[in-house]
BAFIFI-271257 format. One record per atom (N, C-alpha, C): z, y, x; residue in three letters. Coordinates in steps of 0.05 Angstrom, whole numbers, plus 5000, padded with zeros to 4 digits. Atoms other than C-alpha are relative to their C-alpha. Layout:
N
ZYXALA/...
% end
This chain:
77
501349714999MET/405063459333MET/499350074973MET/500649875026THR/404663929274THR/497150105001THR/502849915001ASN/397964169249ASN/500750314994ASN/499549725008LYS/398564939251LYS/497450164997LYS/502349885003LYS/392165149222LYS/500450324995LYS/499749685003LYS/391265909226LYS/498450094974LYS/500949915026VAL/390466259160VAL/497850205010VAL/502349834991SER/383566649165SER/499550164977SER/500649815025ASN/383466979095ASN/501750024979ASN/497949955019VAL/387767199037VAL/500249734981VAL/499750255017PHE/385966548995PHE/501249815013PHE/498750194981GLU/388066119053GLU/503150055001GLU/497049875001ALA/394666549053ALA/501149914975ALA/498750085027ILE/396066468982ILE/500549714998ILE/500150255002LEU/394565758985LEU/503149875015LEU/498050084983LYS/399565689043LYS/503150084994LYS/497649815004TYR/405166209024TYR/500450034976TYR/500049945027GLY/403966318953GLY/499450314993GLY/501049725010HIS/402966998920HIS/502550184996HIS/498049804999ASP/406967618915ASP/500550114969ASP/499849855023GLU/406967718839GLU/502949994992GLU/496850005009ASP/414967518835ASP/501250175021ASP/498449894978PHE/416067958895PHE/501150244989PHE/498549715004ILE/421368528884ILE/501050105023ILE/499349904979PRO/422168988939PRO/503150084996PRO/497349905002PHE/429469138958PHE/500950265020PHE/500149794981GLY/430569848991GLY/502649975017GLY/498050084977GLY/437569659019GLY/501350295014GLY/498649804982ASP/442170149063ASP/498450105022ASP/501949884983ASP/436670249115ASP/497450084989ASP/502449925010PHE/431070459069PHE/500450304999PHE/499949735004GLU/430271159085GLU/497350155003GLU/502749865004ALA/424571689079ALA/499350055027ALA/501449954976THR/419671849135THR/498850305000THR/501449805006ASP/417172509150ASP/497649995016ASP/502950054984ALA/410972209187ALA/497950084977ALA/502349935017PRO/404372479156PRO/498249744996PRO/501950255014ALA/399671979117ALA/498249985019ALA/502550054980GLY/394971629166GLY/500950015027GLY/499449944971SER/398971769230SER/501049735004SER/499050294986ASP/400871159276ASP/502349994990ASP/497550055009GLN/407871319259GLN/500449904972GLN/500050045029LYS/406871289184LYS/499249674990LYS/500750254998ILE/403070659192ILE/502049775007ILE/498350184990GLU/408270329233GLU/502649984986GLU/497750005022GLU/413570529181GLU/499649844981GLU/501250205022LEU/409570159127LEU/500249745007LEU/499850254991ARG/409069599170ARG/502749855003ARG/496950084995ARG/416469559186ARG/501249974968ARG/499250045019ARG/417869659112ARG/499049754986ARG/500750245010VAL/413769029091VAL/501449785013VAL/498850164987GLU/416968649143GLU/502949954989GLU/496650005004LEU/424068799116LEU/500149964969LEU/499950045029GLY/421668689043GLY/500550244984GLY/499249755018GLN/422969429022GLN/497250104987GLN/502949835010PRO/418069838979PRO/498750155022PRO/501349864981LEU/412570169014LEU/500650264998LEU/500049775005TRP/413570848988TRP/502750104987TRP/497249875011HIS/420171288984HIS/499850234992HIS/500549745019VAL/420971878936VAL/500150215022VAL/500249734990GLU/422272328990GLU/498049985028GLU/502049954979ASP/416872129042ASP/498750264996ASP/502149814997ARG/412372669070ARG/497850004977ARG/502750035018HIS/407272819014HIS/498150235004HIS/501449814998ASP/403873399044ASP/499850025031ASP/500749944977TYR/401473679114TYR/501050275011TYR/499249724998SER/404974339111SER/501949985030SER/498649964974GLY/408474559181GLY/499049835018GLY/501150154978LEU/404174089220LEU/497650195015LEU/502249884985THR/399374339279THR/498849765008THR/501850204992GLY/393473949300GLY/498650125027GLY/501649934974ALA/389473969366ALA/496950084991ALA/502349835007VAL/383374439360VAL/497949955028VAL/502250054975ARG/377074239403ARG/498250214994ARG/502149754999PRO/372674799422PRO/497349824998PRO/502850125003ARG/365174629402ARG/498650035029ARG/501150014978GLU/360774499458GLU/497150154993GLU/
% end
């Protein structure tokens, strides 16, 4: 039986897996820009996917503003 202690903080993760000082992200052929606005579920999911693939977090052509977007307007009560 192996001892699979769950990592509970960043310090334990560094001890178990090492650190990222030597990490060099690789864009690759599937590293594409996203039009998802900052803070959206879609953008957060894309950032998560990029981390998992070892890609850079930011693409130079990612959306950088909120132009052209519409939002829900809630009437005041």
